[in-house]
Backbone of each chain as nested JSON, in Angstrom:
{
  "chains": [
    {"id": "A", "residues": [
      {"number": 1, "name": "MET", "atoms": {"N": [33.955, 5.69, 39.336], "CA": [32.66, 5.608, 38.65], "C": [31.765, 4.612, 39.392]}},
      {"number": 2, "name": "SER", "atoms": {"N": [30.642, 5.081, 39.906], "CA": [29.745, 4.177, 40.609], "C": [28.894, 3.408, 39.61]}},
      {"number": 3, "name": "LEU", "atoms": {"N": [28.191, 2.458, 40.09], "CA": [27.317, 1.647, 39.235], "C": [26.252, 2.507, 38.577]}},
      {"number": 4, "name": "TYR", "atoms": {"N": [25.896, 3.606, 39.232], "CA": [24.777, 4.415, 38.759], "C": [25.213, 5.607, 37.93]}},
      {"number": 5, "name": "ASN", "atoms": {"N": [26.538, 5.663, 37.694], "CA": [27.077, 6.799, 36.974], "C": [27.576, 6.342, 35.595]}},
      {"number": 6, "name": "PHE", "atoms": {"N": [26.67, 6.275, 34.637], "CA": [27.052, 5.825, 33.314], "C": [27.88, 6.894, 32.619]}},
      {"number": 7, "name": "PRO", "atoms": {"N": [28.902, 6.5, 31.862], "CA": [29.693, 7.507, 31.154], "C": [28.865, 8.185, 30.068]}},
      {"number": 8, "name": "MET", "atoms": {"N": [29.201, 9.435, 29.809], "CA": [28.529, 10.183, 28.761], "C": [29.002, 9.68, 27.395]}},
      {"number": 9, "name": "LYS", "atoms": {"N": [28.065, 9.527, 26.478], "CA": [28.447, 9.073, 25.141], "C": [28.015, 10.074, 24.09]}},
      {"number": 10, "name": "ALA", "atoms": {"N": [28.858, 10.228, 23.078], "CA": [28.51, 11.068, 21.942], "C": [28.407, 10.189, 20.705]}},
      {"number": 11, "name": "HIS", "atoms": {"N": [27.331, 10.392, 19.922], "CA": [27.161, 9.655, 18.668], "C": [27.397, 10.645, 17.531]}},
      {"number": 12, "name": "VAL", "atoms": {"N": [28.384, 10.367, 16.715], "CA": [28.724, 11.272, 15.617], "C": [28.449, 10.558, 14.294]}},
      {"number": 13, "name": "TYR", "atoms": {"N": [27.696, 11.24, 13.424], "CA": [27.339, 10.68, 12.123], "C": [28.0, 11.517, 11.046]}},
      {"number": 14, "name": "VAL", "atoms": {"N": [28.869, 10.9, 10.262], "CA": [29.572, 11.615, 9.199], "C": [29.066, 11.114, 7.848]}},
      {"number": 15, "name": "THR", "atoms": {"N": [28.603, 12.026, 7.013], "CA": [28.112, 11.635, 5.687], "C": [28.778, 12.5, 4.621]}},
      {"number": 16, "name": "LEU", "atoms": {"N": [28.804, 11.985, 3.411], "CA": [29.242, 12.8, 2.283], "C": [28.237, 13.916, 2.085]}},
      {"number": 17, "name": "LYS", "atoms": {"N": [28.723, 15.097, 1.681], "CA": [27.808, 16.187, 1.368], "C": [26.876, 15.763, 0.238]}},
      {"number": 18, "name": "ARG", "atoms": {"N": [25.704, 16.349, 0.227], "CA": [24.686, 16.02, -0.766], "C": [25.202, 16.114, -2.202]}},
      {"number": 19, "name": "THR", "atoms": {"N": [26.107, 17.071, -2.425], "CA": [26.582, 17.337, -3.785], "C": [27.688, 16.376, -4.216]}},
      {"number": 20, "name": "VAL", "atoms": {"N": [28.165, 15.547, -3.281], "CA": [29.266, 14.633, -3.596], "C": [28.704, 13.273, -3.987]}},
      {"number": 21, "name": "LEU", "atoms": {"N": [29.205, 12.73, -5.09], "CA": [28.762, 11.414, -5.56], "C": [29.137, 10.342, -4.55]}},
      {"number": 22, "name": "ASP", "atoms": {"N": [28.167, 9.524, -4.152], "CA": [28.41, 8.444, -3.205], "C": [28.406, 7.12, -3.965]}},
      {"number": 23, "name": "ALA", "atoms": {"N": [29.594, 6.769, -4.513], "CA": [29.685, 5.579, -5.368], "C": [29.345, 4.311, -4.599]}},
      {"number": 24, "name": "GLN", "atoms": {"N": [29.81, 4.242, -3.354], "CA": [29.568, 3.057, -2.546], "C": [28.07, 2.893, -2.265]}},
      {"number": 25, "name": "GLY", "atoms": {"N": [27.421, 4.003, -1.943], "CA": [25.984, 3.954, -1.707], "C": [25.216, 3.511, -2.941]}},
      {"number": 26, "name": "GLN", "atoms": {"N": [25.633, 4.006, -4.11], "CA": [24.96, 3.62, -5.352], "C": [25.14, 2.14, -5.64]}},
      {"number": 27, "name": "THR", "atoms": {"N": [26.329, 1.628, -5.321], "CA": [26.58, 0.203, -5.518], "C": [25.654, -0.623, -4.639]}},
      {"number": 28, "name": "ILE", "atoms": {"N": [25.479, -0.186, -3.394], "CA": [24.572, -0.902, -2.487], "C": [23.15, -0.824, -3.012]}},
      {"number": 29, "name": "ALA", "atoms": {"N": [22.732, 0.364, -3.51], "CA": [21.373, 0.518, -4.049], "C": [21.154, -0.436, -5.228]}},
      {"number": 30, "name": "ASN", "atoms": {"N": [22.161, -0.541, -6.103], "CA": [22.041, -1.459, -7.235], "C": [21.957, -2.91, -6.771]}},
      {"number": 31, "name": "SER", "atoms": {"N": [22.77, -3.257, -5.788], "CA": [22.734, -4.624, -5.254], "C": [21.375, -4.935, -4.675]}},
      {"number": 32, "name": "LEU", "atoms": {"N": [20.789, -3.962, -3.959], "CA": [19.479, -4.193, -3.344], "C": [18.424, -4.452, -4.413]}},
      {"number": 33, "name": "ARG", "atoms": {"N": [18.515, -3.736, -5.529], "CA": [17.557, -3.985, -6.611], "C": [17.722, -5.402, -7.151]}},
      {"number": 34, "name": "ARG", "atoms": {"N": [18.956, -5.811, -7.348], "CA": [19.201, -7.177, -7.844], "C": [18.74, -8.213, -6.831]}},
      {"number": 35, "name": "LEU", "atoms": {"N": [18.793, -7.859, -5.548], "CA": [18.405, -8.809, -4.495], "C": [16.915, -8.715, -4.167]}},
      {"number": 36, "name": "HIS", "atoms": {"N": [16.14, -8.114, -5.07], "CA": [14.685, -8.035, -4.929], "C": [14.238, -7.191, -3.745]}},
      {"number": 37, "name": "HIS", "atoms": {"N": [14.835, -6.034, -3.603], "CA": [14.356, -5.024, -2.657], "C": [14.079, -3.743, -3.442]}},
      {"number": 38, "name": "PRO", "atoms": {"N": [13.044, -3.756, -4.294], "CA": [12.826, -2.62, -5.208], "C": [12.322, -1.357, -4.504]}},
      {"number": 39, "name": "ALA", "atoms": {"N": [11.931, -1.467, -3.239], "CA": [11.353, -0.311, -2.549], "C": [12.408, 0.743, -2.2]}},
      {"number": 40, "name": "VAL", "atoms": {"N": [13.698, 0.364, -2.258], "CA": [14.753, 1.316, -1.916], "C": [15.169, 2.071, -3.176]}},
      {"number": 41, "name": "THR", "atoms": {"N": [14.972, 3.389, -3.176], "CA": [15.285, 4.177, -4.368], "C": [16.678, 4.799, -4.298]}},
      {"number": 42, "name": "ASP", "atoms": {"N": [17.227, 4.947, -3.097], "CA": [18.555, 5.55, -2.986], "C": [19.215, 5.12, -1.678]}},
      {"number": 43, "name": "VAL", "atoms": {"N": [20.535, 5.02, -1.699], "CA": [21.292, 4.689, -0.489], "C": [22.466, 5.664, -0.386]}},
      {"number": 44, "name": "ARG", "atoms": {"N": [22.679, 6.225, 0.781], "CA": [23.889, 7.011, 1.061], "C": [24.598, 6.322, 2.217]}},
      {"number": 45, "name": "GLN", "atoms": {"N": [25.91, 6.137, 2.074], "CA": [26.629, 5.503, 3.166], "C": [27.472, 6.514, 3.914]}},
      {"number": 46, "name": "GLY", "atoms": {"N": [27.535, 6.376, 5.216], "CA": [28.366, 7.255, 6.015], "C": [29.075, 6.489, 7.103]}},
      {"number": 47, "name": "LYS", "atoms": {"N": [29.713, 7.229, 7.997], "CA": [30.401, 6.618, 9.114], "C": [29.699, 7.007, 10.41]}},
      {"number": 48, "name": "TYR", "atoms": {"N": [29.85, 6.161, 11.391], "CA": [29.159, 6.335, 12.656], "C": [30.183, 6.102, 13.763]}},
      {"number": 49, "name": "PHE", "atoms": {"N": [30.326, 7.042, 14.669], "CA": [31.289, 6.898, 15.752], "C": [30.571, 7.029, 17.09]}},
      {"number": 50, "name": "VAL", "atoms": {"N": [30.916, 6.177, 18.023], "CA": [30.446, 6.331, 19.397], "C": [31.651, 6.682, 20.252]}},
      {"number": 51, "name": "LEU", "atoms": {"N": [31.663, 7.906, 20.792], "CA": [32.758, 8.337, 21.661], "C": [32.307, 8.238, 23.103]}},
      {"number": 52, "name": "THR", "atoms": {"N": [33.099, 7.573, 23.928], "CA": [32.833, 7.551, 25.363], "C": [33.649, 8.661, 26.005]}},
      {"number": 53, "name": "LEU", "atoms": {"N": [32.976, 9.517, 26.775], "CA": [33.655, 10.68, 27.35], "C": [33.855, 10.51, 28.844]}},
      {"number": 54, "name": "GLU", "atoms": {"N": [34.831, 11.226, 29.361], "CA": [35.101, 11.158, 30.801], "C": [33.918, 11.663, 31.605]}},
      {"number": 55, "name": "ASP", "atoms": {"N": [33.663, 10.993, 32.727], "CA": [32.532, 11.34, 33.589], "C": [32.59, 12.775, 34.081]}},
      {"number": 56, "name": "SER", "atoms": {"N": [33.817, 13.228, 34.298], "CA": [33.998, 14.535, 34.931], "C": [33.605, 15.693, 34.02]}},
      {"number": 57, "name": "LEU", "atoms": {"N": [33.42, 15.413, 32.741], "CA": [33.157, 16.469, 31.769], "C": [31.742, 17.042, 31.928]}},
      {"number": 58, "name": "ALA", "atoms": {"N": [31.634, 18.369, 32.015], "CA": [30.319, 19.014, 32.056], "C": [29.699, 18.945, 30.661]}},
      {"number": 59, "name": "HIS", "atoms": {"N": [28.362, 19.12, 30.633], "CA": [27.641, 18.963, 29.366], "C": [28.128, 19.951, 28.306]}},
      {"number": 60, "name": "ASP", "atoms": {"N": [28.321, 21.185, 28.684], "CA": [28.754, 22.199, 27.713], "C": [30.161, 21.937, 27.205]}},
      {"number": 61, "name": "ALA", "atoms": {"N": [31.041, 21.531, 28.128], "CA": [32.412, 21.217, 27.737], "C": [32.423, 20.011, 26.802]}},
      {"number": 62, "name": "ALA", "atoms": {"N": [31.578, 19.018, 27.106], "CA": [31.488, 17.833, 26.264], "C": [31.037, 18.208, 24.857]}},
      {"number": 63, "name": "LYS", "atoms": {"N": [30.046, 19.114, 24.799], "CA": [29.509, 19.538, 23.516], "C": [30.585, 20.176, 22.654]}},
      {"number": 64, "name": "SER", "atoms": {"N": [31.327, 21.111, 23.231], "CA": [32.319, 21.804, 22.408], "C": [33.468, 20.867, 22.055]}},
      {"number": 65, "name": "GLU", "atoms": {"N": [33.793, 19.96, 22.97], "CA": [34.865, 18.996, 22.687], "C": [34.454, 18.064, 21.543]}},
      {"number": 66, "name": "VAL", "atoms": {"N": [33.226, 17.575, 21.57], "CA": [32.757, 16.667, 20.514], "C": [32.695, 17.4, 19.177]}},
      {"number": 67, "name": "GLU", "atoms": {"N": [32.235, 18.654, 19.209], "CA": [32.187, 19.422, 17.961], "C": [33.572, 19.603, 17.367]}},
      {"number": 68, "name": "ARG", "atoms": {"N": [34.545, 19.884, 18.252], "CA": [35.911, 20.078, 17.752], "C": [36.461, 18.776, 17.175]}},
      {"number": 69, "name": "ILE", "atoms": {"N": [36.265, 17.672, 17.894], "CA": [36.768, 16.384, 17.407], "C": [36.096, 16.004, 16.087]}},
      {"number": 70, "name": "ALA", "atoms": {"N": [34.788, 16.194, 16.021], "CA": [34.053, 15.794, 14.818], "C": [34.515, 16.607, 13.616]}},
      {"number": 71, "name": "SER", "atoms": {"N": [34.685, 17.925, 13.806], "CA": [35.02, 18.756, 12.645], "C": [36.497, 18.681, 12.278]}},
      {"number": 72, "name": "GLU", "atoms": {"N": [37.377, 18.439, 13.278], "CA": [38.812, 18.474, 12.989], "C": [39.414, 17.106, 12.711]}},
      {"number": 73, "name": "VAL", "atoms": {"N": [38.827, 16.065, 13.297], "CA": [39.455, 14.747, 13.175], "C": [38.595, 13.764, 12.365]}},
      {"number": 74, "name": "LEU", "atoms": {"N": [37.312, 13.719, 12.664], "CA": [36.493, 12.651, 12.082], "C": [35.929, 12.998, 10.707]}},
      {"number": 75, "name": "THR", "atoms": {"N": [35.893, 14.286, 10.373], "CA": [35.268, 14.713, 9.12], "C": [36.295, 15.344, 8.19]}},
      {"number": 76, "name": "ASN", "atoms": {"N": [36.205, 15.031, 6.913], "CA": [36.961, 15.759, 5.895], "C": [36.055, 16.872, 5.377]}},
      {"number": 77, "name": "PRO", "atoms": {"N": [36.313, 18.117, 5.794], "CA": [35.343, 19.186, 5.536], "C": [35.153, 19.508, 4.052]}},
      {"number": 78, "name": "VAL", "atoms": {"N": [36.064, 19.036, 3.205], "CA": [35.931, 19.302, 1.775], "C": [34.737, 18.538, 1.191]}},
      {"number": 79, "name": "ILE", "atoms": {"N": [34.571, 17.292, 1.626], "CA": [33.53, 16.459, 1.008], "C": [32.507, 15.934, 2.01]}},
      {"number": 80, "name": "GLU", "atoms": {"N": [32.753, 16.101, 3.317], "CA": [31.863, 15.477, 4.299], "C": [31.247, 16.513, 5.253]}},
      {"number": 81, "name": "GLU", "atoms": {"N": [30.166, 16.108, 5.871], "CA": [29.568, 16.92, 6.934], "C": [29.159, 15.984, 8.066]}},
      {"number": 82, "name": "PHE", "atoms": {"N": [28.902, 16.544, 9.249], "CA": [28.585, 15.674, 10.382], "C": [27.394, 16.215, 11.174]}},
      {"number": 83, "name": "THR", "atoms": {"N": [26.743, 15.309, 11.872], "CA": [25.803, 15.687, 12.919], "C": [26.174, 14.847, 14.141]}},
      {"number": 84, "name": "TYR", "atoms": {"N": [25.696, 15.24, 15.313], "CA": [26.008, 14.44, 16.492], "C": [24.897, 14.576, 17.526]}},
      {"number": 85, "name": "THR", "atoms": {"N": [24.835, 13.613, 18.415], "CA": [23.938, 13.698, 19.566], "C": [24.742, 13.331, 20.804]}},
      {"number": 86, "name": "LEU", "atoms": {"N": [24.377, 13.934, 21.917], "CA": [25.015, 13.615, 23.201], "C": [24.016, 12.849, 24.052]}},
      {"number": 87, "name": "GLU", "atoms": {"N": [24.485, 11.781, 24.671], "CA": [23.606, 10.938, 25.488], "C": [24.253, 10.824, 26.853]}},
      {"number": 88, "name": "ASN", "atoms": {"N": [23.486, 11.031, 27.881], "CA": [24.094, 10.991, 29.208], "C": [23.51, 9.861, 30.028]}}
    ]},
    {"id": "B", "residues": [
      {"number": 1, "name": "MET", "atoms": {"N": [5.19, 12.736, -7.086], "CA": [5.523, 13.199, -5.74], "C": [5.325, 14.713, -5.668]}},
      {"number": 2, "name": "SER", "atoms": {"N": [4.465, 15.173, -4.813], "CA": [4.226, 16.607, -4.687], "C": [5.316, 17.232, -3.814]}},
      {"number": 3, "name": "LEU", "atoms": {"N": [5.32, 18.537, -3.76], "CA": [6.3, 19.247, -2.939], "C": [6.162, 18.891, -1.465]}},
      {"number": 4, "name": "TYR", "atoms": {"N": [4.957, 18.509, -1.076], "CA": [4.69, 18.276, 0.344], "C": [4.8, 16.819, 0.74]}},
      {"number": 5, "name": "ASN", "atoms": {"N": [5.216, 16.007, -0.217], "CA": [5.292, 14.584, 0.051], "C": [6.753, 14.137, 0.049]}},
      {"number": 6, "name": "PHE", "atoms": {"N": [7.411, 14.305, 1.185], "CA": [8.811, 13.918, 1.258], "C": [8.937, 12.401, 1.282]}},
      {"number": 7, "name": "PRO", "atoms": {"N": [9.957, 11.849, 0.625], "CA": [10.103, 10.399, 0.653], "C": [10.472, 9.925, 2.057]}},
      {"number": 8, "name": "MET", "atoms": {"N": [10.053, 8.71, 2.371], "CA": [10.364, 8.122, 3.668], "C": [11.839, 7.722, 3.691]}},
      {"number": 9, "name": "LYS", "atoms": {"N": [12.497, 7.991, 4.802], "CA": [13.904, 7.612, 4.912], "C": [14.133, 6.709, 6.114]}},
      {"number": 10, "name": "ALA", "atoms": {"N": [15.024, 5.757, 5.936], "CA": [15.416, 4.89, 7.044], "C": [16.882, 5.131, 7.341]}},
      {"number": 11, "name": "HIS", "atoms": {"N": [17.21, 5.281, 8.611], "CA": [18.595, 5.435, 9.042], "C": [19.014, 4.144, 9.727]}},
      {"number": 12, "name": "VAL", "atoms": {"N": [20.026, 3.488, 9.185], "CA": [20.48, 2.21, 9.744], "C": [21.892, 2.388, 10.286]}},
      {"number": 13, "name": "TYR", "atoms": {"N": [22.086, 1.962, 11.536], "CA": [23.391, 2.084, 12.2], "C": [23.928, 0.685, 12.457]}},
      {"number": 14, "name": "VAL", "atoms": {"N": [25.071, 0.367, 11.865], "CA": [25.661, -0.958, 12.03], "C": [26.935, -0.826, 12.845]}},
      {"number": 15, "name": "THR", "atoms": {"N": [27.017, -1.555, 13.947], "CA": [28.227, -1.502, 14.78], "C": [28.733, -2.906, 15.056]}},
      {"number": 16, "name": "LEU", "atoms": {"N": [30.006, -2.994, 15.36], "CA": [30.55, -4.267, 15.814], "C": [29.904, -4.629, 17.148]}},
      {"number": 17, "name": "LYS", "atoms": {"N": [29.67, -5.913, 17.368], "CA": [29.149, -6.339, 18.662], "C": [30.131, -5.938, 19.76]}},
      {"number": 18, "name": "ARG", "atoms": {"N": [29.603, -5.721, 20.938], "CA": [30.404, -5.286, 22.08], "C": [31.609, -6.186, 22.336]}},
      {"number": 19, "name": "THR", "atoms": {"N": [31.43, -7.483, 22.069], "CA": [32.486, -8.456, 22.385], "C": [33.571, -8.511, 21.31]}},
      {"number": 20, "name": "VAL", "atoms": {"N": [33.353, -7.819, 20.191], "CA": [34.32, -7.873, 19.092], "C": [35.287, -6.694, 19.213]}},
      {"number": 21, "name": "LEU", "atoms": {"N": [36.577, -6.996, 19.084], "CA": [37.6, -5.958, 19.155], "C": [37.449, -4.979, 17.999]}},
      {"number": 22, "name": "ASP", "atoms": {"N": [37.386, -3.688, 18.298], "CA": [37.266, -2.662, 17.265], "C": [38.616, -1.964, 17.108]}},
      {"number": 23, "name": "ALA", "atoms": {"N": [39.467, -2.566, 16.263], "CA": [40.842, -2.058, 16.12], "C": [40.841, -0.63, 15.569]}},
      {"number": 24, "name": "GLN", "atoms": {"N": [39.964, -0.367, 14.61], "CA": [39.915, 0.954, 13.997], "C": [39.497, 2.013, 15.033]}},
      {"number": 25, "name": "GLY", "atoms": {"N": [38.505, 1.661, 15.842], "CA": [38.07, 2.575, 16.882], "C": [39.177, 2.859, 17.878]}},
      {"number": 26, "name": "GLN", "atoms": {"N": [39.928, 1.822, 18.244], "CA": [41.023, 2.002, 19.2], "C": [42.111, 2.896, 18.624]}},
      {"number": 27, "name": "THR", "atoms": {"N": [42.371, 2.739, 17.322], "CA": [43.364, 3.585, 16.662], "C": [42.938, 5.044, 16.714]}},
      {"number": 28, "name": "ILE", "atoms": {"N": [41.638, 5.289, 16.463], "CA": [41.133, 6.657, 16.534], "C": [41.257, 7.191, 17.954]}},
      {"number": 29, "name": "ALA", "atoms": {"N": [40.926, 6.361, 18.949], "CA": [41.025, 6.785, 20.346], "C": [42.468, 7.167, 20.69]}},
      {"number": 30, "name": "ASN", "atoms": {"N": [43.416, 6.367, 20.222], "CA": [44.832, 6.681, 20.474], "C": [45.239, 7.984, 19.792]}},
      {"number": 31, "name": "SER", "atoms": {"N": [44.783, 8.162, 18.551], "CA": [45.1, 9.4, 17.833], "C": [44.547, 10.604, 18.571]}},
      {"number": 32, "name": "LEU", "atoms": {"N": [43.33, 10.486, 19.09], "CA": [42.717, 11.604, 19.796], "C": [43.528, 11.98, 21.028]}},
      {"number": 33, "name": "ARG", "atoms": {"N": [44.047, 10.952, 21.73], "CA": [44.886, 11.261, 22.9], "C": [46.136, 12.013, 22.459]}},
      {"number": 34, "name": "ARG", "atoms": {"N": [46.757, 11.565, 21.379], "CA": [47.959, 12.246, 20.879], "C": [47.628, 13.661, 20.413]}},
      {"number": 35, "name": "LEU", "atoms": {"N": [46.399, 13.857, 19.943], "CA": [45.999, 15.177, 19.435], "C": [45.4, 16.051, 20.535]}},
      {"number": 36, "name": "HIS", "atoms": {"N": [45.652, 15.683, 21.782], "CA": [45.235, 16.493, 22.926], "C": [43.716, 16.565, 23.083]}},
      {"number": 37, "name": "HIS", "atoms": {"N": [43.074, 15.432, 22.987], "CA": [41.658, 15.32, 23.34], "C": [41.534, 14.216, 24.4]}},
      {"number": 38, "name": "PRO", "atoms": {"N": [42.038, 14.486, 25.615], "CA": [42.111, 13.413, 26.613], "C": [40.755, 13.027, 27.199]}},
      {"number": 39, "name": "ALA", "atoms": {"N": [39.72, 13.81, 26.91], "CA": [38.408, 13.524, 27.5], "C": [37.751, 12.298, 26.893]}},
      {"number": 40, "name": "VAL", "atoms": {"N": [38.248, 11.841, 25.747], "CA": [37.634, 10.68, 25.096], "C": [38.314, 9.412, 25.598]}},
      {"number": 41, "name": "THR", "atoms": {"N": [37.539, 8.542, 26.258], "CA": [38.141, 7.344, 26.831], "C": [38.016, 6.145, 25.906]}},
      {"number": 42, "name": "ASP", "atoms": {"N": [37.051, 6.174, 24.99], "CA": [36.863, 5.025, 24.095], "C": [36.16, 5.478, 22.821]}},
      {"number": 43, "name": "VAL", "atoms": {"N": [36.491, 4.813, 21.706], "CA": [35.827, 5.085, 20.429], "C": [35.415, 3.759, 19.802]}},
      {"number": 44, "name": "ARG", "atoms": {"N": [34.182, 3.684, 19.327], "CA": [33.756, 2.535, 18.521], "C": [33.332, 3.09, 17.179]}},
      {"number": 45, "name": "GLN", "atoms": {"N": [33.795, 2.445, 16.1], "CA": [33.389, 2.923, 14.786], "C": [32.382, 1.982, 14.157]}},
      {"number": 46, "name": "GLY", "atoms": {"N": [31.42, 2.548, 13.475], "CA": [30.43, 1.737, 12.784], "C": [30.102, 2.328, 11.433]}},
      {"number": 47, "name": "LYS", "atoms": {"N": [29.078, 1.765, 10.788], "CA": [28.635, 2.264, 9.494], "C": [27.241, 2.845, 9.638]}},
      {"number": 48, "name": "TYR", "atoms": {"N": [26.938, 3.767, 8.768], "CA": [25.678, 4.495, 8.845], "C": [25.106, 4.528, 7.434]}},
      {"number": 49, "name": "PHE", "atoms": {"N": [23.88, 4.079, 7.257], "CA": [23.252, 4.072, 5.939], "C": [21.96, 4.882, 5.983]}},
      {"number": 50, "name": "VAL", "atoms": {"N": [21.728, 5.686, 4.966], "CA": [20.442, 6.348, 4.802], "C": [19.781, 5.748, 3.573]}},
      {"number": 51, "name": "LEU", "atoms": {"N": [18.675, 5.046, 3.786], "CA": [17.93, 4.444, 2.673], "C": [16.731, 5.321, 2.361]}},
      {"number": 52, "name": "THR", "atoms": {"N": [16.574, 5.695, 1.107], "CA": [15.368, 6.402, 0.682], "C": [14.385, 5.362, 0.146]}},
      {"number": 53, "name": "LEU", "atoms": {"N": [13.162, 5.399, 0.671], "CA": [12.181, 4.376, 0.307], "C": [11.095, 4.958, -0.585]}},
      {"number": 54, "name": "GLU", "atoms": {"N": [10.466, 4.079, -1.336], "CA": [9.379, 4.533, -2.216], "C": [8.23, 5.112, -1.41]}},
      {"number": 55, "name": "ASP", "atoms": {"N": [7.638, 6.185, -1.95], "CA": [6.534, 6.871, -1.28], "C": [5.346, 5.973, -1.008]}},
      {"number": 56, "name": "SER", "atoms": {"N": [5.145, 5.042, -1.932], "CA": [3.928, 4.222, -1.868], "C": [3.953, 3.24, -0.695]}},
      {"number": 57, "name": "LEU", "atoms": {"N": [5.127, 3.065, -0.092], "CA": [5.283, 2.047, 0.94], "C": [4.58, 2.464, 2.24]}},
      {"number": 58, "name": "ALA", "atoms": {"N": [3.748, 1.574, 2.796], "CA": [3.123, 1.838, 4.092], "C": [4.166, 1.705, 5.19]}},
      {"number": 59, "name": "HIS", "atoms": {"N": [3.875, 2.305, 6.345], "CA": [4.864, 2.34, 7.428], "C": [5.264, 0.939, 7.889]}},
      {"number": 60, "name": "ASP", "atoms": {"N": [4.282, 0.061, 8.039], "CA": [4.596, -1.301, 8.496], "C": [5.418, -2.074, 7.477]}},
      {"number": 61, "name": "ALA", "atoms": {"N": [5.065, -1.897, 6.204], "CA": [5.808, -2.574, 5.14], "C": [7.238, -2.041, 5.096]}},
      {"number": 62, "name": "ALA", "atoms": {"N": [7.384, -0.728, 5.274], "CA": [8.715, -0.121, 5.269], "C": [9.555, -0.696, 6.399]}},
      {"number": 63, "name": "LYS", "atoms": {"N": [8.916, -0.815, 7.559], "CA": [9.621, -1.326, 8.724], "C": [10.169, -2.736, 8.484]}},
      {"number": 64, "name": "SER", "atoms": {"N": [9.32, -3.616, 7.978], "CA": [9.78, -4.997, 7.797], "C": [10.793, -5.079, 6.664]}},
      {"number": 65, "name": "GLU", "atoms": {"N": [10.628, -4.215, 5.64], "CA": [11.595, -4.208, 4.542], "C": [12.97, -3.74, 5.035]}},
      {"number": 66, "name": "VAL", "atoms": {"N": [12.979, -2.684, 5.833], "CA": [14.249, -2.161, 6.342], "C": [14.919, -3.175, 7.267]}},
      {"number": 67, "name": "GLU", "atoms": {"N": [14.11, -3.84, 8.108], "CA": [14.687, -4.857, 8.998], "C": [15.326, -5.985, 8.198]}},
      {"number": 68, "name": "ARG", "atoms": {"N": [14.629, -6.392, 7.113], "CA": [15.174, -7.48, 6.29], "C": [16.467, -7.038, 5.615]}},
      {"number": 69, "name": "ILE", "atoms": {"N": [16.465, -5.836, 5.046], "CA": [17.668, -5.342, 4.363], "C": [18.828, -5.196, 5.345]}},
      {"number": 70, "name": "ALA", "atoms": {"N": [18.534, -4.627, 6.512], "CA": [19.603, -4.396, 7.489], "C": [20.211, -5.709, 7.955]}},
      {"number": 71, "name": "SER", "atoms": {"N": [19.362, -6.708, 8.227], "CA": [19.904, -7.949, 8.781], "C": [20.506, -8.848, 7.715]}},
      {"number": 72, "name": "GLU", "atoms": {"N": [19.978, -8.781, 6.467], "CA": [20.457, -9.72, 5.446], "C": [21.554, -9.144, 4.564]}},
      {"number": 73, "name": "VAL", "atoms": {"N": [21.555, -7.815, 4.387], "CA": [22.504, -7.23, 3.433], "C": [23.548, -6.338, 4.107]}},
      {"number": 74, "name": "LEU", "atoms": {"N": [23.106, -5.477, 5.017], "CA": [24.021, -4.451, 5.537], "C": [24.849, -4.923, 6.727]}},
      {"number": 75, "name": "THR", "atoms": {"N": [24.385, -5.992, 7.397], "CA": [25.043, -6.439, 8.624], "C": [25.643, -7.824, 8.443]}},
      {"number": 76, "name": "ASN", "atoms": {"N": [26.834, -8.027, 8.95], "CA": [27.398, -9.363, 9.062], "C": [27.032, -9.88, 10.455]}},
      {"number": 77, "name": "PRO", "atoms": {"N": [26.048, -10.782, 10.543], "CA": [25.495, -11.144, 11.854], "C": [26.487, -11.836, 12.777]}},
      {"number": 78, "name": "VAL", "atoms": {"N": [27.603, -12.317, 12.241], "CA": [28.596, -12.986, 13.09], "C": [29.275, -11.973, 14.015]}},
      {"number": 79, "name": "ILE", "atoms": {"N": [29.566, -10.801, 13.483], "CA": [30.34, -9.845, 14.279], "C": [29.632, -8.503, 14.475]}},
      {"number": 80, "name": "GLU", "atoms": {"N": [28.528, -8.268, 13.752], "CA": [27.904, -6.951, 13.811], "C": [26.447, -7.02, 14.28]}},
      {"number": 81, "name": "GLU", "atoms": {"N": [25.956, -5.875, 14.73], "CA": [24.541, -5.744, 15.06], "C": [24.062, -4.404, 14.536]}},
      {"number": 82, "name": "PHE", "atoms": {"N": [22.748, -4.227, 14.439], "CA": [22.251, -2.969, 13.855], "C": [21.096, -2.417, 14.668]}},
      {"number": 83, "name": "THR", "atoms": {"N": [20.906, -1.118, 14.531], "CA": [19.679, -0.474, 14.986], "C": [19.225, 0.404, 13.824]}},
      {"number": 84, "name": "TYR", "atoms": {"N": [17.958, 0.829, 13.846], "CA": [17.5, 1.698, 12.768], "C": [16.387, 2.599, 13.262]}},
      {"number": 85, "name": "THR", "atoms": {"N": [16.192, 3.693, 12.542], "CA": [15.043, 4.56, 12.801], "C": [14.386, 4.861, 11.459]}},
      {"number": 86, "name": "LEU", "atoms": {"N": [13.065, 5.038, 11.486], "CA": [12.322, 5.408, 10.281], "C": [11.87, 6.845, 10.427]}},
      {"number": 87, "name": "GLU", "atoms": {"N": [12.056, 7.622, 9.368], "CA": [11.699, 9.04, 9.416], "C": [10.788, 9.289, 8.227]}},
      {"number": 88, "name": "ASN", "atoms": {"N": [9.683, 9.942, 8.474], "CA": [8.758, 10.168, 7.354], "C": [8.591, 11.652, 7.081]}}
    ]}
  ]
}
């Protein structure tokens, strides 16, 4: 890896589905109200992953690999959904 | 709130500082190798928050409010750092 060859990174965002109660997020929203931040009407909490990928991986291969990892390993498909971005 | 007036949302991403060991991320990276995803060389895990803000809030006020909430409530400044985006 040369100095000018930054590794490819994938950012994966996993959140509870809209229909699933987010108790932790509601607790944070309530705390914010008590802490005098009334402008926040709702909070949803999720997980955020930064995956560093091998340099040799082509963009398309990286995309399908990240999708597979996100859907099979990082997300519980019963209650969660994910989005991701690839950064090169 | 009319149908055409979507509430403003802030996306806050909290991650461990680069210098802090991310044991959970390393565990995920090891699991991925065992699960035959060798293209992933590193994983960092963080938290992701979606804050829904009051409609009446101006963009600048929203920005400073989100920065205050992220730095004072959502982030432990000793070991974590945050970034955020505002979406209207």
